[in-house]
N, C-alpha and C positions, 0 to 999 in steps of 0.2 A: 668689274663686273662679279658678282655673284655665279660659283659656279656648282656643282654639285661637291667637290673637293673642300668648299668653305662652310655648307649647311650642311653638310652629312653630318660631320662629327659632335656638333652643335646639337641634333636632333639624337642623336647616339647616349650622348650624355643627360637630354634633357628626357627622355626613356628611361635612362636609365635611375634617373633622379626621382621617376615618376614611382617606378616599382620602390625604390625606397621609402619614399612614402609610404605608398600602400603599406608596404611589411610593416613601418613604425605605425601607422595607425590601426591597423592590426592586434600588434604589439599591445600598444598601449589600451586598448578597447577592449582588449579581448576578444576578439569577433573575429569570422574567417571571412574572406573576401566576400565571398558571396552575402554574408550577413550585412559587411559595411556597404557593398552595393545594393544589397535592398532597403539601407537604411539611408543611404544617399538620395534613394527614389521616392522615397516618404517624405524626405525633408524637405529635396529640392522642386526635384521631377526630373526626369530624364533631359525634357524639352530646355530646361534652364542648364544643366551640365553641360549639352551641348554644342548649345548657343556661346555658353560664357569660357568654356575650355579654350577653345580656339583664339578668342580674344584675350585671354593671360598668356598663353601660349606667343601671340604676335606681338604682344608688351614684354615678356621679358625677354625674345631676342631682339629687339629694338633694343632694349637698356646694355644689351650683351655687345652689339654691334656700336652702339653709340660709346662706348668704353674703349674697346677695340683705338690703336693706334695708327693698326696699319689701313682704316677706311678713311678715305678724304674728308674733308668739311662739305661737299655737299652730300656727300653719301649720309653723314651722319647729322644733315639737316635732314634728309628724306626718313631716314630710320626715326629720327626726333618726334617727326609730324605721325607717323603709323603708331608709334607708340602711343602719341598722348590720344589721336585717334582710339584707339584698341580700349587704352583707359576712359576715354569718354563712353563708349559701346558697352562695357564693364555698369559704370555707373547709372545708364541709362537703363538696363539691362534689368540690372537689379528691381528698381524704381518700376520697370514695369513688371516683374512678375511679383511684387510686393502687392499693388492694385488688382491686379491679377487675381492672388491668393482673398484679397479683402471680398472682390468681388463673386468669386465665385460661394464663400462663403456665407455672405448676404445673401446669393442666390438659394442655397442651399436652403436655408432658414426661410427664406420669403417660401420655398415649395411646401414646409414640412407645418404640421401641426402641432400649436405650442400647446399641450397639456401637461397637467401636474406629473403624468406616467412617461412620457418623452422627453421632458426636457433634459436629462441625463445625458439619454441618444444623444439631443441637437448640440446641447454644450460640446461632447467627443467630437462628433465632423468640425463643427465650429472651431474647435481649437487646433485641431487637423489641420484644415485648411489655411487659420492665421497663422499656423507655425512654420509652414512652408511659406509664405507672404512675409513674415519678417526675416528668417534664417537669408534668404535669398538679399537682402538688406544688409545683413549683421556681415553677410561675408564678400559681397560684391563691391558694396560702397569703399570699406579698406583696401579690397585689394587695387582698385582703380585708384584711389590714394597713393598707397606705395606707390602704385607704377610712376603715374605723373613726377611724385615726389622722385624718384630712383633717375626719372628722364631725365625733371630738369636740374638737377644737383650734378648730372654727368657732362652735361651739355658748359655748364657755368665752371668746371672746378677750373686750378691755373694748368694751361698749357704746361709748365717745367716741373720737374721734379720736385719739390719739400723733400725735405729729412719727415722718417714718419714721427719723429716727436713734436716737431711744428706743426704738424699735418693736423686738419681735422677730419679728413679720409677714414675712412673703417678699411681693413687690410684688403678687402675683395673689389674695393672701387677701384684700386690701381690699376695704372691703364696695363695690360698687359701686350706684350709683342710676339703674335703669331703668324 
């Protein structure tokens, strides 16, 4: 059974990783945190981020639990399914927001008159809507695929330890005894 003593350290590590990721993103883009959040809202929308983040967290937590040796096979199968369904939710959400962005863009186009004087403004608005539409797919589908791949590989990897030189596993995928 999962208790607070088991999941709390994982949540703390995850929050620490998020802070580090935001700091790295801020450093690499030369933007402040407020500017980064504004950019995320402009490109993805807060609704996508608020729906996508829990799915990503569930998938990540499932990957962690599937790789633990202290988790029994029934629990691994349970968390494998949770991770798979989270990944399915990520891809569905990404495609849904793609269609939403395209629909909003077309709706915007249908409400405006297109004249030589307004064509630049209309194209600007369409570009912004289509940017949100396609960026959700660019982020969502690879995240879902990576989550599925890590979960599937973790479930079928050999039960006995192989020498590292003869193993195709990456160092972060080794079973940890916790």
